[in-house]
N, C-alpha and C positions, 0 to 999 in steps of 0.2 A: 811769321810765326810756327809753320808748319812745313813739310813737306811731304808730296804723295808718295805711297808705297803701294801701288796695284790701286783697290779700290778706298784703302783706307787713308785716313789724313793723321802722320804720325803727329805726336808732340815733341816737337824740336826746337823749343825756342832760343834766341842766342842770350846768351852770357850777361847779364848787366841787367835783365829784364828782372821789372821788379809786381810781387804778387801782394795784393793785401786781402785779408782774412778781414771780410767785414764784420764777422760775429764779436772775433775776438780783440780786432784792432792792429794784430800781429802783421808786421810788415814783413816778406820775404824776398831778399833779392839774390837770384842765381848767378853762382860766382863758375864753373864750372863743371861739364858733363863727366862723370864717374862710373857710368856703365847706361846699359841698355835692357828694354825689358818686351821684349818682339819688335816692333818698328819704331819704338819710343825711347826717347833717352831717360836718363837720371842724371839729377844733378845735386849737387854738393851745394848749399844756400846757407846764406848768413840771415838770423833773421833779427828784428828789432818786437818788443813789445811795447805795451802804453808807457812802461815803468822805466823804461830804458833811457828814457831822456832825463839827464842830470844835468842841473843850471845852464837850463836851455840846448845842450849837446846830447846828440841823438848816439848812444852805443848801442854795441849789437851786445845782443843775449846770449849768442851762442851759433851751434849752428844745426844744422837737419837735412833729409835727403828727400828730394822732392821727388815723387813719383807720379806720373798720370794712371790711372785704372779707369775700367769700365764696370758698370756694375754687372754681377753676374756670381755663380757659384764660388769662383774662389774670392771673395769680396766678402759673400756671406759666410764659408767658413774661417777666415781671419777675425772678423767682428763676433763671431760667435767663440772662437777662443780667448779672444782679448777678454771677454764678460766671464770667465769662468779661470782664467789664467793668469791674471794680473802680476804677479809677482813670479815670474819664471824663465830661464833662458832661452824663452822664445820671442823672437823681433813682434812687436806689436805698432800697433800706430799712434803716433803722440797728436797728432790734429787731421781729422777728417774734410773733408772738402772746401779747402782754404781757397782753390779757384775750379769752376766750372770749364769743359774744354771741350766743344762736340758732343759727344753722346756718353763723356765721362767728366771725371773731376782731380783735380792735384790732391794729393794728401802728402801728409809730412812724416818720414820715418826716423828716427833714430840716427844720426851722422855716423857711420861706422869708417873710422879714420884709417886703418889698415886694409881694408877692403875684405876678400871674401880669403879661405886659406887657398881657392886654388890660384886666385890672384897673385900670392905671397910666392906659390910654388912658380910660378910663371917669370916672375922678375927678380927673386930673392934666392929661391931651392928648386933647383931645376931637376936636381935628383933627390928629390925627397926631403921632408923634415926629418930631424932627430927623432929617434922613437920616444925617448922621454918625451919630445915638445908632441909627438903624435897624442899619445896616452892622454896630456892636457889638455890637450885641442877637442878630440873625440870626447874625451869625459863630459865635459862643460855641453857637447853639444846631444849625447847621449840622457844628460840631463834633462834637456829639453825635450827630446823624444820621448822620456818617462812620463812627462807630464800632459804630452799627447797622448799615450797609450792610456796612461789612467784616466783621461774623460773619456777615452772610446772613440779617439781620432785615429786616424791612419794617415801617414804625412804623405808618403807617394814620391818624395823627390827627394829624399835625405843624398846629399851629395857634398865635397869639399867646396864647390862653388855656392853652395847655400848656407854652407857658415862664416859667418862674418866676425871680424875682430876690431876694436876698437881700445884707442890707446889715450886716456888722460893724463896729460904731467900736470896738471896743476888742479886742486892746489896741491893735492896728493896723489903722484904717478898711481894711475889703476889702470887694469887689463880687462876688457869685458869679450868674451868668444861666446858667441848667442849663434841660435839658430833658425835660419827663415823660413817661413810655413805660409803656403798658398798665396794670397796676394802680399806678402813682404818679401818675394823672393826675386832677386833681378840679378844679372850678369855683372859682377864687378871690373871693371877697367879703370881705375884712377885715371890712368893716361889715355881714354879713348882718343882716336885719332879719328879728328873732327874736321872740314874744311867750308869756310863760309860761302856758301853759292846763291844764288839771285835767279828768279824765274824768266823765263822768256818773254814773258809781256813788258809794257812799259809800266815803272810805277809799284811790278811787286814788291812784297816783302821779301829782304833775305831772310835767308833760314841755314840751319846747319845740314851737314849729309857726312857720313863716313866715307873716311877714305877708304879706297882700295886695297885689301891686303892679297898679298901674292904670299902664300906660305910655304912653296915650293916643294918637292919631295912625291912621294905615292901619297893620294889619297885618305883621310882616315877619318873617321865617325868624329860628330862634331860632339864636344861635352857640354853643352850647353844641352843637349837631348841625349845626355848620360844614362838618365833617369827611367829612358825608352830601352836604348838598346841595349843597355843594362843589368835591364830588370828580370826580377827572380825567373827562373822558368817557367813555374806558374802562370805569371801575370807576359809574360813576354812571347807563352807559344797559344794562349787564348786570345792575342790581340793582335799580333805579328805574323804568325806564323802561316806560311799557303807554301804547299808542298810544289804546287807550279809555277812558283815564284821565285828564282835565281837569288834575286837581291830582298832579304828579308829587314833589311836596315830601316828604322822607322824614319820617315822623308818630315816629320812633325813632330809635335808633343802630344802624346794622347793622355799624359798621367796629371794632365790639367784640366780634364772631361768632368763631366758631374757623375759618368759612370764609375763606381767603386768599388763596385762588385767582385774582378778579379785581385783587389789589395788585400793588404791585411799587414798586422802586426808581425808576421812572420816574414813577407815581404819586404817591409820595412829591413827588417835585420840582415836579409841580401843586401842591400843597400850601404848598408852600414860596413861591410865587407869590401863591398867594392871601393867605396871612399876610403879605407883603411890601406888597401894597396894601391890608389893614388898617393895619399900623401905619402906612404914610402917609398913611391919611384918618382913623385914628380910631374907623371904625367900619363896617359893611359893611350898611345898610338896606336887603336885598334883599327882596322880597315873594314872588318865583316863582323858580322857575329858568332861566326864559328870559328873565327881565330882567338874571339874571346874566350867560348869556353874550352875550345883546346888547350887554351894556356891553362883555364882552371883544372883544367884535365890533370895537365901535368904537376902543376902542384900538388893536388891531392896524390897524385902516384908517389911523387918522392918525398911527400908529407913534411916540405921545409918551402922557405922562400929564397929563389935566389938573389944574388945580390945585386945585376940587373936585370931587370924585365927585357932586354933587347935581347939577353943569351937563350933564354927562354922560350920568346917568338919566333929565335932564329930552328931552335931544334926542333918547334912545332912547323914551320915550313920545309926542312928537312925531311921530317916525316909525311906531309904531306904529299910531298912530290917521289917519295919512295915508295907510298904504297902500306898496307897492313904488316905487311912483314917487316916492315921498318918500324911500324908503330909496336909491334910484340919486343923487339929489340931494344926499345926506345923504354919499352916499361922495365926490362931486367937492366938496362942500364942505369935508370934512375934509382932503383932497388940497391944497386952498387953502390952508386954513390953516397946512399946514405949510411950504409952499413961500413964503407972504407973510409971516406972522408971524413974532416974533420967538419963540427959544425960552424956554418958564416957566423964571423963576428957580429957580422951588420944588425941582423934580428933577433930576438930574443926567444926561447923557444914557447913563454907564455904571449906574444904577439903573432906567432905562426898558428898557433892554436887558436887565436880568437880569429884571425883570417878563417883559418878550415871550416870552424863550426859555424860561422856565418853565412859561408858560402855551402854549406850541405844543401844536397840536392834536395831530400826530401825537407819537407815545410814543417813537421811536428820535432825533426830534431834539432833543428835551428836554435837557440837559449831564445828566451827574453831579455829585453833591456835591464829589469832587476837583476836578472841573473848576470849578464855582462859586466852590469856595475860593483857586482862582489867579488868582481873576479880580482885576484893582487895585482896586474895588470893595471887596475883602476884606482884600486882602491890603494894602493902606495904611489899612485902618480903625483908628482912634484907640482908644487902652485903656480899659478899665475905670473906672479914674481920671477921663477925660473923661465917660463916662456916669453916672458919681456925680453930677458938678458938674453936668452939662446936665438931667438928669432928676432924681435924687433931691432936689439943692439947687438944685432951679431955682426962681429967686423968680418969672417968669413963667411958669406951668404950662403953657399955652396959647397958644403962640409964634405960631399959624398962625388964631389967631381975627381 
């Protein structure tokens, strides 16, 4: 049923296992692993209600996402949010406590068939989404963030990995884009690489484990911890900065702690800007916090977004090698580029201004969610049908390769 991870027993049952909700009488059959959260696996499950039996035949009612959670602050936040924001672009639990396991229990979440935007980027759009589709997806996520802020809640972990997409082909094709929050967040990977293993002792139950990954190349920061290492300056330097420690990259998430004091609505807006960069370029291959800050400084200096992030990273590393004089020369070089060259065709002025405003170093100068939603970039965004056609049905999955 599970395998050890340090002193923690992970929830990793084999697909085909059946869970029965004794209260509602609903039967859940685990079909496949579709993601992870900490050491635990997340499952796609087919479920059958009591009313599913027709003429003696048991017919599936639908699909759901089964997640193991442990009672704590994140669960408390999700429950409170669900009570006050029922009709929202926030993902809520469909059923609580369908199965007890160790010191926690399993819950049922809506099944998001296409995974997260980060998963879509990693499998279909390696070089970023089309800008018109970024507007559609971010607008839907911001509507959920607006409800959170309106109810005086801070998200703390806004990112492309926490925005999920669902496509319902029948009876009428429909696309949903929703924002995960607190305990409903998980790392989406619809093709999670797993292997069946068996414990060393005779008679041990078989269990699933992750296949080892060999990413190759230089080490980069874990995107699952993006909300920590790419946090707003006022959050990062209050939680992680240590002048005596050369390595100031977070090794584990602090954004799930009960300490909300350093977070604010405006620190969420900073993460909106970071998410916009990830959606625009398909990935943020950052090796340390200073590299991220250097990247943002160069974007602010030139007041524009480069066609490819790699070019800006190369310039940053070149400046770092040649010292401060090179940085001064780089400043004037960026200014000359802005004056002399034609504007890039890849990004609109409205999108560039959105990123720059969200990534403003001063908290007070960052816009609110309501201000963002009033901008033409979102007000004139196309509908979800367009996202379906351009992203889910795209023939050329990597338009900017």
